[in-house]
C-alpha positions, 0 to 999 in steps of 0.5 A: 144363571146360564149353564156351561156347554159341554166341553166337547163343544170347545175341545178342537183346537181353533185358530187363536183369533182372540187377541187381547191387547192393552192397546184398544185398536189391536184388541179383538176381544173387548172383555175377557172372562176372569180366571177361575184357577186359584193357584198354579203352584202348590206344596213346597217349591224350595226343597230338593226333590229326587223324582218328577211325575208328569201328566203328558197329553197324547193329542192336540186339544183345548182344555177349559179352565174349569177342567184344569181347576177341577183336576188341580183340586182333586190332585192337590187334595190327594197329595196334601192328605197323603204327603202333607207339604213334602211335594211340589205340584205345578200346573204348566199350562195357562188358559190364554185362548178366549172361547166365543159363542154366537148365541142364536135365538130360537122360539117366538120372536127369534127373527127380530133378535138373531143376525144369523151368520152376519156379525158372528164373531161371538161374545166371550164365554170362557178361556181355555188352554191349547194343549198339543201332543207331548205337552206337559200339563201338570207335574209333581215333584216328590222325594221317595219311591212311596211318594212317587206312587201317591203322585201317580195316583193323584195324576191318574185321578186328575187325568179323569177330569181332562178331555184327553187321554194322557200318560203319566211319566216318572223321571229322576230329577238330575242334580244341578 
């Protein structure tokens, strides 16, 4: 099985020329890789919460779905272990952007396989979310001050899995 390239290869935001459409003539990408993020909403969404802790991006970057899933797993594990089901955790960014790669053959016989930069659109190899400066990537809703500290710690751990330096912001939820 082929290994993933390093995330730095896909970190820069590129023009989304990767349209997928249900109408064949409008679709640039014929096959889109499946989504690896298993859940976007965790915890108890029906309860009333007093505080929200958010992970906010500090720069424009593309985040691969593997990084989002890894951050989700680590943060949710920390929250579930410490708070049980007394939290609501949500991933706010969805990976729509299809990443492509033009594989160039090297070695003996490569001249018969490669097309160089002719027909260089590339094959789909993964998907990523385009995150811009100030966008909320993840958020955790909790009820008390002690849970806020646990949520901050969970998002701090998740931040280490991301390809950007984000900041963690805490706010009080306004009663509606």
